[in-house]
C-alpha positions as CSV (number, residue, x, y, z in Angstrom):
1,L,187.5,76.0,255.7
2,R,186.1,72.5,256.3
3,T,183.6,72.8,253.4
4,P,186.0,73.4,250.5
5,M,188.5,70.9,252.0
6,S,185.8,68.2,252.3
7,S,184.7,68.9,248.6
8,I,188.3,68.7,247.4
9,R,188.9,65.4,249.3
10,A,185.6,63.8,248.2
11,F,186.0,64.5,244.5
12,S,189.7,63.7,244.5
13,E,188.8,60.3,245.9
14,I,186.1,59.8,243.2
15,L,188.6,60.6,240.5
16,R,191.2,58.2,242.0
17,G,188.9,55.4,243.1
18,V,186.3,55.1,240.3
19,E,187.6,53.3,237.3
20,V,184.8,54.0,234.9
21,L,184.2,57.7,234.5
22,S,183.2,59.4,231.3
23,P,185.5,62.2,230.0
24,Q,182.6,64.6,230.8
25,E,182.5,63.4,234.4
26,Q,186.2,63.7,234.8
27,V,186.1,67.3,233.6
28,R,183.2,68.1,235.8
29,Y,184.8,66.7,239.0
30,A,188.2,68.3,238.1
31,S,186.4,71.7,237.7
32,I,184.8,71.3,241.1
33,I,188.1,70.6,242.7
34,Q,189.6,73.7,241.0
35,E,186.7,75.9,242.1
36,E,186.9,74.7,245.7
37,T,190.7,75.2,245.7
38,I,190.2,78.8,244.5
39,R,187.6,79.3,247.2
40,L,189.9,77.8,249.9
41,T,192.7,80.1,248.8
42,R,190.4,83.1,249.0
43,L,189.4,82.2,252.5
44,L,192.9,81.7,253.7
45,D,193.9,85.0,252.1
46,D,191.1,86.7,254.0
47,L,192.1,85.1,257.3
48,L,195.8,86.2,256.8
49,D,194.7,89.7,255.8
50,L,192.5,90.1,258.8
51,S,195.3,88.8,261.1
52,V,197.8,91.2,259.8
53,L,195.4,94.1,260.1
54,E,194.3,93.2,263.7
55,N,198.0,92.9,264.8
56,G,198.8,96.3,263.3
57,Q,201.5,94.8,261.1
58,V,200.1,96.3,257.8
59,S,202.1,99.0,256.0
60,L,200.1,101.6,254.3
61,N,201.0,102.4,250.7
62,V,199.8,106.1,250.5
63,S,199.3,107.5,247.0
64,T,197.0,110.2,245.4
65,G,194.1,109.7,243.1
66,S,190.6,110.8,242.3
67,L,187.6,109.3,244.2
68,R,185.7,109.0,240.9
69,D,188.5,106.9,239.3
70,L,188.7,104.7,242.4
71,L,184.9,104.1,242.4
72,D,185.0,103.4,238.6
73,H,187.6,100.8,239.2
74,S,185.7,99.2,242.1
75,V,182.4,99.0,240.2
76,A,184.2,97.4,237.2
77,M,186.0,94.9,239.4
78,A,182.7,94.0,241.2
79,R,181.1,93.2,237.9
80,V,183.7,90.8,236.7
81,G,181.8,87.5,236.1
82,R,178.5,89.1,236.8
83,D,175.7,90.4,234.5
84,A,176.1,94.2,234.6
85,A,172.4,94.6,233.9
86,V,171.4,92.8,237.1
87,M,172.1,95.8,239.4
88,Q,171.9,99.4,238.5
89,I,174.4,101.6,240.2
90,Q,173.5,105.3,240.7
91,R,176.2,107.9,241.3
92,N,176.5,111.7,241.1
93,I,179.8,112.3,239.4
94,A,179.8,116.0,240.4
95,D,180.0,115.0,244.1
96,E,182.9,112.6,243.3
97,R,185.3,115.4,242.2
98,V,187.5,114.7,245.2
99,W,191.2,114.1,245.3
100,L,192.4,111.6,247.9
101,C,195.7,111.0,249.6
102,T,195.5,107.7,251.3
103,D,196.1,104.0,250.7
104,L,194.0,103.7,247.5
105,D,194.4,100.0,247.2
106,R,193.0,99.3,250.7
107,L,190.2,101.8,250.2
108,N,189.3,100.0,246.9
109,Q,189.2,96.8,248.8
110,V,186.5,98.3,251.1
111,F,184.5,99.7,248.2
112,L,184.7,96.4,246.3
113,N,183.4,94.4,249.3
114,L,180.4,96.7,249.7
115,I,179.5,96.6,246.0
116,V,179.9,92.8,245.8
117,N,177.8,92.4,248.9
118,A,175.0,94.4,247.3
119,H,175.2,92.2,244.2
120,K,175.0,89.1,246.4
121,Y,172.4,90.1,249.0
122,C,170.1,92.7,247.5
123,D,166.8,90.9,247.0
124,A,164.8,93.6,245.2
125,A,163.1,92.7,241.9
126,E,165.1,95.4,240.2
127,P,168.2,95.8,242.3
128,K,169.8,99.3,242.6
129,L,172.7,100.6,244.6
130,Q,173.2,104.3,245.3
131,I,176.7,105.6,246.0
132,I,176.3,109.0,247.7
133,V,179.3,111.2,248.4
134,R,179.2,114.2,250.8
135,Q,182.1,116.4,251.8
136,S,182.3,118.8,254.8
137,A,185.1,120.7,256.4
138,Q,185.6,117.8,258.9
139,Q,185.1,114.7,256.9
140,L,184.2,112.9,253.7
141,T,181.3,110.4,253.8
142,I,180.5,107.8,251.2
143,D,177.2,105.9,251.5
144,F,176.4,102.6,249.8
145,I,172.6,102.1,249.9
146,D,170.7,99.3,248.1
147,N,166.9,98.9,247.6
148,G,166.6,95.5,249.1
149,S,165.0,94.4,252.4
150,G,168.0,95.5,254.4
151,I,169.5,93.8,257.4
152,S,167.5,92.8,260.5
153,N,168.0,94.6,263.8
154,E,169.3,91.4,265.2
155,D,172.0,91.0,262.5
156,Q,173.0,94.7,262.6
157,N,174.8,94.0,265.8
158,L,176.8,91.2,264.3
159,I,177.7,92.2,260.7
160,F,181.2,93.6,261.6
161,E,182.1,90.6,263.6
162,K,184.4,87.9,262.2
163,F,182.7,84.9,260.5
164,S,179.2,86.6,260.7
165,R,176.7,85.6,258.1
166,I,173.9,88.0,257.2
167,G,170.5,86.4,257.6
168,G,172.0,83.0,257.3
169,H,172.9,83.6,253.6
170,E,175.3,81.0,252.1
171,S,177.4,82.8,249.5
172,G,180.7,81.0,249.6
173,G,182.4,83.5,251.8
174,A,183.6,83.2,255.4
175,G,181.9,86.2,256.7
176,L,185.2,88.2,256.9
177,G,184.6,91.0,254.4
178,L,183.0,93.6,256.7
179,A,185.4,92.8,259.5
180,I,188.3,93.4,257.2
181,S,186.7,96.6,255.9
182,R,186.4,97.9,259.4
183,E,190.0,97.2,260.3
184,I,191.2,98.8,257.0
185,L,189.2,102.0,257.7
186,Q,190.6,102.2,261.2
187,R,194.1,102.1,259.8
188,L,193.0,104.9,257.4
189,Q,191.8,106.9,260.4
190,G,188.2,106.5,259.3
191,D,185.3,104.2,260.1
192,I,182.4,102.3,258.7
193,T,178.9,102.0,260.1
194,Y,175.5,100.5,259.2
195,L,172.7,103.1,258.6
196,P,169.3,101.7,259.8
197,G,166.0,102.9,258.5
198,Q,167.1,103.4,254.9
199,N,164.7,100.9,253.3
200,G,167.6,98.7,252.3
201,A,171.1,97.7,253.4
202,A,173.1,101.0,253.9
203,F,176.7,101.5,254.9
204,R,178.5,104.7,255.6
205,I,182.2,105.2,255.2
206,R,183.7,108.2,257.0
207,L,187.2,109.5,256.1
208,P,188.9,112.4,257.9
209,E,189.4,115.7,256.0
210,S,193.2,115.0,256.2
211,V,192.9,112.4,253.3
212,V,191.1,114.9,251.0
213,G,193.6,116.7,248.8
214,G,191.3,119.0,246.8
215,V,189.0,118.9,243.8
216,A,189.7,116.6,240.9
217,R,188.9,117.5,237.3
218,T,186.1,115.3,236.1
219,D,182.9,115.6,234.1
220,L,180.0,117.1,236.0
221,S,177.1,114.7,235.6
222,S,175.0,112.1,237.2
223,T,175.5,108.5,236.0
224,D,173.6,105.3,236.2
225,Y,175.6,102.2,235.4
């Protein structure tokens, strides 16, 4: 929290205290203040969200929808403000023909965090993210696997902790995304784990068979986005 607050204070003082600033400089400093304010708001929202989840005060909004539609939405949201060509996302649509009965908004929040993290941290020359869905009689698993260098053994023990930073990366976040994702999935009676040995960063979401409501009608095809 200190970093955005310090930036807001510093550039506010420049705008107030420096008499000779060109219009371009004024716009630039005002834009920085706006960006840091948005960043601070996002950090505070994450802290509040995590606090509510940890205290068990969250109310689930259960609804039904297809897994394919939910993943489509998450992928589209993750690409807002990013070059869609930078990362190829590989999915098998046939495996996504699953109807869910759970808190879809919260599950989308988890999907979105994993896809955004892949955009931020995958260091491959040609970044790719695989989203692999498997269904059994006991559970539904959804794997998110990129082709980057992955996460070190040392960091694997820390990534789900609050305020953790993967490999010292500075990406503007507070290191709360995976901690929030873990809390959400616990509330949905599922879990999230890191999969070592996948030649990239790999996360597995597990959901109980109780959230699966059947087969959704979708096109049977594989898709690269």
